[in-house]
DRENDO-1510 file (C-alpha; in Angstrom, 1 decimal, always signed):
<recs>
REC; n; res; u; v; w
REC; 1; MET; +10.3; -95.9; +2.1 .
REC; 2; GLU; +13.9; -95.4; +1.1 .
REC; 3; GLY; +12.8; -92.7; -1.4 .
REC; 4; LEU; +10.6; -91.0; +1.3 .
REC; 5; PHE; +13.5; -90.4; +3.8 .
REC; 6; PRO; +15.5; -88.0; +1.6 .
REC; 7; THR; +12.3; -85.9; +0.9 .
REC; 8; MET; +11.5; -85.8; +4.6 .
REC; 9; LEU; +15.0; -84.8; +5.5 .
REC; 10; ALA; +15.0; -82.0; +2.9 .
REC; 11; THR; +11.6; -80.7; +4.3 .
REC; 12; LEU; +12.9; -80.8; +7.9 .
REC; 13; THR; +16.0; -78.9; +6.8 .
REC; 14; ALA; +14.0; -76.2; +5.0 .
REC; 15; LEU; +11.8; -76.0; +8.1 .
REC; 16; TRP; +14.7; -75.6; +10.5 .
REC; 17; TRP; +15.8; -72.1; +9.3 .
REC; 18; PRO; +12.5; -70.3; +9.7 .
REC; 19; PHE; +11.9; -72.1; +13.0 .
REC; 20; CYS; +15.2; -70.7; +14.4 .
REC; 21; ARG; +14.3; -67.1; +13.4 .
REC; 22; VAL; +10.7; -67.2; +14.5 .
REC; 23; MET; +11.5; -68.9; +17.8 .
REC; 24; ALA; +14.1; -66.2; +18.6 .
REC; 25; MET; +11.7; -63.4; +17.6 .
REC; 26; LEU; +8.9; -64.8; +19.8 .
REC; 27; SER; +11.3; -65.2; +22.7 .
REC; 28; ALA; +12.2; -61.4; +22.6 .
REC; 29; ALA; +8.8; -60.1; +21.4 .
REC; 30; PRO; +6.5; -58.2; +23.7 .
REC; 31; VAL; +3.6; -60.0; +25.5 .
REC; 32; ILE; +4.3; -63.4; +23.7 .
REC; 33; GLY; +7.9; -63.4; +24.9 .
REC; 34; GLU; +7.1; -62.8; +28.6 .
REC; 35; ALA; +8.0; -65.4; +31.2 .
REC; 36; SER; +4.3; -66.1; +31.9 .
REC; 37; VAL; +3.9; -67.7; +28.4 .
REC; 38; PRO; +5.0; -71.4; +28.6 .
REC; 39; VAL; +7.9; -72.5; +26.5 .
REC; 40; THR; +5.8; -75.2; +24.9 .
REC; 41; VAL; +3.4; -72.6; +23.6 .
REC; 42; LYS; +6.2; -70.6; +22.1 .
REC; 43; VAL; +7.7; -73.7; +20.5 .
REC; 44; LEU; +4.3; -74.7; +19.0 .
REC; 45; LEU; +3.6; -71.2; +17.7 .
REC; 46; SER; +7.1; -71.0; +16.2 .
REC; 47; LEU; +6.6; -74.4; +14.5 .
REC; 48; VAL; +3.2; -73.3; +13.0 .
REC; 49; LEU; +4.6; -70.0; +11.8 .
REC; 50; ALA; +7.7; -71.8; +10.4 .
REC; 51; VAL; +5.4; -74.1; +8.3 .
REC; 52; ILE; +3.4; -71.1; +7.1 .
REC; 53; LEU; +6.6; -69.1; +6.2 .
REC; 54; MET; +8.3; -71.9; +4.4 .
REC; 55; PRO; +7.2; -70.7; +0.9 .
REC; 56; THR; +8.9; -67.4; +1.5 .
REC; 57; VAL; +12.2; -68.9; +2.4 .
REC; 58; HIS; +14.7; -69.4; -0.4 .
REC; 59; PRO; +15.7; -73.1; -0.7 .
REC; 60; VAL; +18.9; -73.6; +1.2 .
REC; 61; THR; +19.2; -77.4; +1.0 .
REC; 62; ALA; +22.9; -77.1; +0.3 .
REC; 63; ILE; +23.6; -76.1; +3.9 .
REC; 64; ASP; +23.9; -79.0; +6.3 .
REC; 65; PRO; +22.3; -78.0; +9.7 .
REC; 66; MET; +24.7; -80.4; +11.5 .
REC; 67; SER; +27.9; -78.8; +10.0 .
REC; 68; ALA; +29.9; -75.9; +11.3 .
REC; 69; HIS; +28.4; -73.7; +8.6 .
REC; 70; GLY; +25.0; -74.8; +9.5 .
REC; 71; ILE; +25.5; -73.9; +13.1 .
REC; 72; VAL; +26.7; -70.4; +12.2 .
REC; 73; VAL; +23.7; -69.9; +9.9 .
REC; 74; ALA; +21.4; -71.1; +12.8 .
REC; 75; VAL; +23.0; -68.5; +15.1 .
REC; 76; GLU; +22.5; -65.8; +12.5 .
REC; 77; GLN; +18.8; -66.7; +12.2 .
REC; 78; ALA; +18.5; -66.5; +16.0 .
REC; 79; ILE; +20.2; -63.1; +16.1 .
REC; 80; ILE; +18.0; -61.7; +13.3 .
REC; 81; GLY; +14.9; -63.0; +15.0 .
REC; 82; GLY; +16.0; -61.6; +18.4 .
REC; 83; VAL; +16.6; -58.2; +16.8 .
REC; 84; LEU; +13.1; -58.1; +15.3 .
REC; 85; GLY; +11.5; -59.1; +18.6 .
REC; 86; LEU; +13.6; -56.6; +20.6 .
REC; 87; ALA; +12.7; -53.8; +18.2 .
REC; 88; PHE; +9.0; -54.3; +19.1 .
REC; 89; HIS; +9.9; -54.6; +22.7 .
REC; 90; LEU; +11.3; -51.1; +22.7 .
REC; 91; SER; +7.9; -49.5; +22.6 .
REC; 92; MET; +6.7; -51.6; +25.4 .
REC; 93; SER; +9.7; -50.8; +27.5 .
REC; 94; ALA; +9.0; -47.1; +27.0 .
REC; 95; ILE; +5.6; -47.5; +28.8 .
REC; 96; LEU; +7.3; -49.5; +31.6 .
REC; 97; VAL; +9.9; -46.8; +32.0 .
REC; 98; LEU; +7.1; -44.2; +32.2 .
REC; 99; GLY; +5.5; -46.2; +35.0 .
REC; 100; PHE; +8.7; -46.3; +37.0 .
REC; 101; LEU; +9.2; -42.5; +36.5 .
REC; 102; VAL; +5.7; -41.6; +37.5 .
REC; 103; SER; +5.5; -43.9; +40.5 .
REC; 104; SER; +8.8; -42.5; +41.9 .
REC; 105; GLN; +7.6; -39.0; +41.5 .
REC; 106; ILE; +4.2; -39.4; +43.3 .
REC; 107; GLY; +5.5; -41.7; +46.0 .
REC; 108; LEU; +3.9; -44.9; +44.9 .
REC; 109; SER; +7.2; -46.7; +44.2 .
REC; 110; MET; +7.0; -48.1; +47.7 .
REC; 111; ALA; +3.8; -50.0; +46.7 .
REC; 112; VAL; +5.5; -53.0; +45.1 .
REC; 113; MET; +3.6; -56.1; +43.9 .
REC; 114; ASN; +4.5; -59.3; +42.2 .
REC; 115; ASP; +4.5; -59.0; +38.4 .
REC; 116; PRO; +3.5; -62.4; +36.8 .
REC; 117; LEU; +4.5; -61.2; +33.3 .
REC; 118; ASN; +8.1; -60.7; +34.1 .
REC; 119; GLY; +8.5; -63.0; +37.1 .
REC; 120; SER; +9.7; -60.1; +39.3 .
REC; 121; SER; +8.3; -57.4; +41.5 .
REC; 122; SER; +7.2; -54.0; +40.1 .
REC; 123; ASP; +5.3; -51.0; +41.2 .
REC; 124; VAL; +1.5; -50.8; +40.8 .
REC; 125; ILE; +1.6; -48.0; +38.1 .
REC; 126; SER; +4.0; -50.0; +35.9 .
REC; 127; SER; +1.8; -53.0; +36.2 .
REC; 128; LEU; -1.3; -51.1; +35.2 .
REC; 129; LEU; +0.4; -49.4; +32.3 .
REC; 130; SER; +1.8; -52.8; +31.2 .
REC; 131; ILE; -1.8; -54.1; +31.0 .
REC; 132; LEU; -2.9; -51.1; +29.1 .
REC; 133; SER; +0.0; -51.5; +26.6 .
REC; 134; ILE; -0.9; -55.2; +26.2 .
REC; 135; LEU; -4.5; -54.3; +25.3 .
REC; 136; ALA; -3.2; -51.7; +22.8 .
REC; 137; PHE; -0.8; -54.3; +21.4 .
REC; 138; PHE; -3.6; -56.7; +20.6 .
REC; 139; SER; -6.1; -54.0; +19.5 .
REC; 140; MET; -3.6; -53.0; +16.8 .
REC; 141; ASP; -3.2; -56.7; +15.7 .
REC; 142; GLY; +0.4; -56.7; +17.0 .
REC; 143; HIS; +0.6; -60.5; +16.6 .
REC; 144; LEU; -0.2; -60.1; +12.9 .
REC; 145; VAL; +2.3; -57.3; +12.5 .
REC; 146; LEU; +5.0; -59.5; +14.0 .
REC; 147; THR; +4.2; -62.3; +11.6 .
REC; 148; GLY; +4.3; -59.9; +8.6 .
REC; 149; VAL; +7.6; -58.4; +9.7 .
REC; 150; VAL; +9.3; -61.8; +10.2 .
REC; 151; GLY; +7.9; -62.9; +6.8 .
REC; 152; ALA; +9.3; -59.8; +5.1 .
REC; 153; SER; +12.7; -60.3; +6.8 .
REC; 154; PHE; +13.3; -63.5; +4.8 .
REC; 155; GLN; +13.3; -61.4; +1.6 .
REC; 156; ALA; +15.6; -58.7; +3.0 .
REC; 157; TRP; +17.9; -61.0; +4.9 .
REC; 158; PRO; +17.8; -64.4; +3.2 .
REC; 159; VAL; +19.0; -67.5; +5.0 .
REC; 160; GLY; +22.7; -67.9; +4.6 .
REC; 161; GLY; +23.2; -64.3; +3.5 .
REC; 162; GLY; +25.1; -63.2; +6.6 .
REC; 163; LEU; +24.4; -60.4; +9.1 .
REC; 164; ASN; +23.9; -56.8; +8.3 .
REC; 165; TYR; +25.9; -55.1; +11.0 .
REC; 166; LEU; +24.7; -51.6; +10.0 .
REC; 167; ALA; +21.1; -52.7; +10.8 .
REC; 168; LEU; +22.2; -53.9; +14.2 .
REC; 169; GLN; +24.0; -50.6; +14.9 .
REC; 170; THR; +20.8; -48.7; +13.9 .
REC; 171; LEU; +18.8; -50.7; +16.5 .
REC; 172; VAL; +21.4; -50.0; +19.2 .
REC; 173; TYR; +21.2; -46.3; +18.5 .
REC; 174; ASN; +17.4; -46.3; +18.8 .
REC; 175; VAL; +17.6; -47.7; +22.3 .
REC; 176; ALA; +18.2; -44.2; +23.6 .
REC; 177; TRP; +14.9; -43.2; +22.0 .
REC; 178; VAL; +13.1; -45.4; +24.5 .
REC; 179; PHE; +14.1; -43.1; +27.4 .
REC; 180; SER; +13.3; -39.9; +25.5 .
REC; 181; ALA; +9.8; -41.3; +24.6 .
REC; 182; ALA; +9.1; -42.2; +28.2 .
REC; 183; LEU; +10.4; -38.9; +29.5 .
REC; 184; LEU; +8.1; -36.9; +27.2 .
REC; 185; LEU; +5.1; -38.6; +28.8 .
REC; 186; ALA; +6.5; -38.3; +32.3 .
REC; 187; ILE; +7.4; -34.6; +32.1 .
REC; 188; PRO; +3.9; -33.3; +32.9 .
REC; 189; VAL; +3.5; -35.4; +36.0 .
REC; 190; ALA; +7.0; -34.7; +37.2 .
REC; 191; PHE; +6.6; -30.9; +36.7 .
REC; 192; ALA; +3.2; -30.9; +38.4 .
REC; 193; THR; +4.5; -32.7; +41.4 .
REC; 194; LEU; +7.5; -30.5; +41.6 .
REC; 195; VAL; +5.3; -27.4; +41.6 .
REC; 196; VAL; +3.2; -28.9; +44.5 .
REC; 197; GLN; +6.4; -29.7; +46.5 .
REC; 198; VAL; +7.7; -26.2; +46.0 .
REC; 199; GLY; +4.3; -24.8; +47.1 .
REC; 200; PHE; +4.4; -26.9; +50.2 .
REC; 201; GLY; +7.9; -25.7; +50.9 .
REC; 202; PHE; +6.7; -22.0; +50.9 .
REC; 203; LEU; +3.7; -23.1; +53.0 .
REC; 204; THR; +5.8; -24.5; +55.7 .
REC; 205; ARG; +7.8; -21.2; +55.8 .
REC; 206; VAL; +4.5; -19.4; +56.4 .
REC; 207; ALA; +3.0; -22.0; +58.9 .
REC; 208; PRO; +5.9; -24.0; +60.4 .
REC; 209; SER; +3.5; -26.0; +62.6 .
REC; 210; LEU; +2.3; -27.9; +59.5 .
REC; 211; ASN; +3.9; -31.3; +59.1 .
REC; 212; LEU; +5.3; -31.3; +55.5 .
REC; 213; PHE; +6.0; -35.0; +55.4 .
REC; 214; SER; +2.6; -36.3; +56.5 .
REC; 215; LEU; +0.4; -33.7; +54.8 .
REC; 216; GLY; +2.6; -33.1; +51.7 .
REC; 217; PHE; +3.0; -36.8; +50.9 .
REC; 218; SER; -0.8; -37.3; +50.8 .
REC; 219; VAL; -1.5; -34.3; +48.7 .
REC; 220; ILE; +1.3; -35.1; +46.2 .
REC; 221; THR; +0.0; -38.6; +45.9 .
REC; 222; LEU; -3.5; -37.5; +45.2 .
REC; 223; PHE; -2.4; -34.8; +42.8 .
REC; 224; GLY; -0.1; -37.2; +41.0 .
REC; 225; VAL; -2.9; -39.8; +40.6 .
REC; 226; PHE; -5.1; -37.0; +39.1 .
REC; 227; MET; -2.3; -36.1; +36.7 .
REC; 228; LEU; -1.7; -39.7; +35.8 .
REC; 229; SER; -5.4; -40.1; +35.0 .
REC; 230; GLN; -5.0; -37.3; +32.5 .
REC; 231; VAL; -1.8; -38.6; +31.0 .
REC; 232; VAL; -2.9; -42.2; +30.7 .
REC; 233; THR; -5.6; -41.3; +28.1 .
REC; 234; PHE; -2.7; -40.5; +25.7 .
REC; 235; VAL; -0.7; -43.7; +26.4 .
REC; 236; PRO; -2.5; -45.9; +23.7 .
REC; 237; ALA; -2.1; -43.3; +21.0 .
REC; 238; HIS; +1.6; -42.7; +22.0 .
REC; 239; TYR; +2.2; -46.4; +21.9 .
REC; 240; LEU; +0.8; -46.6; +18.4 .
REC; 241; ARG; +3.0; -43.8; +17.3 .
REC; 242; MET; +6.1; -45.5; +18.8 .
REC; 243; THR; +5.1; -48.8; +17.1 .
REC; 244; ASN; +4.8; -47.0; +13.7 .
REC; 245; ARG; +8.3; -45.5; +14.3 .
REC; 246; ILE; +9.6; -49.0; +15.0 .
REC; 247; LEU; +8.0; -50.3; +11.7 .
REC; 248; GLU; +9.6; -47.4; +9.8 .
REC; 249; MET; +13.0; -48.2; +11.4 .
REC; 250; LEU; +12.6; -51.9; +10.4 .
REC; 251; GLN; +11.5; -51.0; +6.9 .
REC; 252; GLY; +14.6; -48.9; +6.5 .
REC; 253; MET; +16.8; -51.7; +7.9 .
REC; 254; MET; +15.2; -54.2; +5.5 .
REC; 255; VAL; +15.6; -51.8; +2.5 .
REC; 256; GLY; +19.3; -51.4; +3.4 .
REC; 257; GLY; +19.6; -55.2; +3.8 .
REC; 258; THR; +18.0; -55.8; +0.4 .
REC; 259; HIS; +20.4; -53.3; -1.3 .
REC; 260; GLY; +23.3; -54.7; +0.6 .
</recs>
């Protein structure tokens, strides 16, 4: 029994480092990191993945988890995992921004409903697009992609190797890409509704007796829903392209981390 305790302690120490990184990644990842997923489920998934990824982690038995150096290394693992999860969350955020832009243009931003995924209220279109992006996430085996990325991260950024601040800066610069990607999808709906509003403006000049607010609001909403039905068919393919760009960005970050 006395000889078994040091072995168990070394195993738990080796398990602690991948657990910290995987837990941080799952907390920031799309779908799995939502507030609707219980914390116990995230902890169990992180523990299972940590056991699976233990062979890919370089032995770091020299680092004591209870020491000051061990706490710093644990924080580094949490930051790296959070960056990986946040990177995949960018593509999901672009779809949500698209929903807010479209709903505000066609007048459905007033129809607010409770969002169980985020624990807050959101408009109907954002909720529908969120469900569509979740289906696209699992259809492309996004959970397996997350596992593969976090496994490859241990080769690029080994435990105890420090943080790559250039990689973190690259992620920050790509946050602006989220708004540009959402704007590209929202431009057709926004332009179409603008044309309808301008047309109703000229119509009221010809026939002032028409009530622009009551009649125009209904027509703009119907026309916006029609345009949304045409745009939503391209959302899954656009989501896949955004995810591929995220993977290319992470690959470049990992190559830079390996060379560094």
